[in-house]
C-alpha positions as CSV (number, residue, x, y, z in Angstrom):
1,M,-13.4,15.6,-18.0
2,H,-10.1,16.7,-16.5
3,R,-9.1,13.2,-16.1
4,G,-9.7,12.5,-19.6
5,R,-7.4,15.3,-20.6
6,G,-4.7,14.2,-18.4
7,D,-5.1,16.8,-15.7
8,R,-5.4,14.3,-12.9
9,P,-4.8,16.8,-9.9
10,R,-7.6,19.0,-11.2
11,A,-9.7,15.9,-11.7
12,V,-9.3,14.9,-8.0
13,E,-10.1,18.4,-7.0
14,C,-13.4,18.5,-8.9
15,Y,-14.4,15.1,-7.6
16,R,-13.8,16.2,-4.1
17,N,-15.8,19.3,-4.8
18,A,-18.7,17.1,-6.3
19,L,-18.4,14.7,-3.2
20,T,-18.9,17.7,-0.9
21,L,-22.0,18.8,-2.8
22,Y,-23.6,15.2,-3.1
23,R,-23.0,14.7,0.7
24,R,-24.8,18.0,1.5
25,L,-27.5,17.0,-0.7
26,S,-27.7,13.5,1.0
27,D,-27.5,12.0,-2.5
28,R,-26.1,8.7,-1.5
29,F,-25.8,7.1,-5.0
30,F,-24.1,10.0,-6.5
31,E,-21.8,10.2,-3.3
32,A,-20.7,6.6,-4.0
33,D,-20.4,7.0,-7.9
34,T,-18.1,10.2,-7.2
35,L,-16.1,8.3,-4.8
36,A,-15.5,5.5,-7.3
37,H,-14.4,8.1,-10.0
38,L,-12.2,9.8,-7.2
39,A,-10.6,6.5,-6.6
40,D,-9.7,6.0,-10.2
41,A,-8.2,9.6,-10.3
42,Y,-6.2,8.8,-7.2
43,A,-5.0,5.6,-8.7
44,D,-3.9,7.5,-11.8
45,L,-1.7,9.6,-9.5
46,D,-0.3,6.5,-7.8
47,H,-2.1,7.4,-4.6
48,V,-3.1,4.0,-4.0
49,G,-4.0,4.3,-0.3
50,A,-6.4,7.2,-1.2
51,A,-7.9,5.0,-4.1
52,R,-8.5,2.1,-1.7
53,A,-10.0,4.3,1.0
54,S,-12.4,5.9,-1.6
55,L,-13.3,2.6,-3.1
56,R,-14.1,1.3,0.5
57,Q,-16.2,4.3,1.1
58,A,-18.2,3.9,-2.2
59,L,-18.7,0.1,-1.5
60,T,-20.0,0.8,2.0
61,V,-22.5,3.3,0.6
62,L,-23.5,1.1,-2.3
63,G,-24.0,-1.8,0.1
64,E,-26.3,0.4,2.2
65,L,-28.3,1.1,-0.7
66,H,-28.3,-2.5,-2.0
67,H,-27.2,-1.2,-5.3
68,P,-25.9,-3.5,-8.1
69,D,-22.9,-1.3,-8.7
70,A,-21.4,-2.6,-5.4
71,G,-20.1,-5.7,-7.4
72,R,-18.1,-3.5,-9.8
73,V,-16.7,-1.4,-7.1
74,A,-15.7,-4.4,-5.0
75,A,-13.9,-5.9,-8.2
76,R,-12.1,-2.7,-8.7
77,L,-11.1,-2.7,-4.9
78,R,-9.8,-6.2,-5.3
79,Q,-7.8,-5.2,-8.3
80,I,-6.1,-2.2,-6.4
81,E,-5.6,-4.3,-3.3
82,G,-3.9,-6.9,-5.5
83,Q,-1.3,-4.4,-6.6
84,G,0.3,-4.8,-3.3
85,V,1.3,-1.0,-3.3
86,A,1.3,0.8,-0.1
87,G,0.4,4.4,-0.1
């Protein structure tokens, strides 16, 4: 919601709060889903390193779950890594 309104810092904060909750609940799928959304919010802020780290974590979780969304997340990670931007 905040990301769609352009309030990217608030979006990051909300995704991080959601991530904490999903981890406490041991909800691995929503942990991965939130990490992927968090990565997009970081990318919007040009925090490419944080975006990559979040996508790598999401990909790890989805791989452990053998979830088909792993392919989508892997493609997004390749896209961000292809930007060649440090950060």
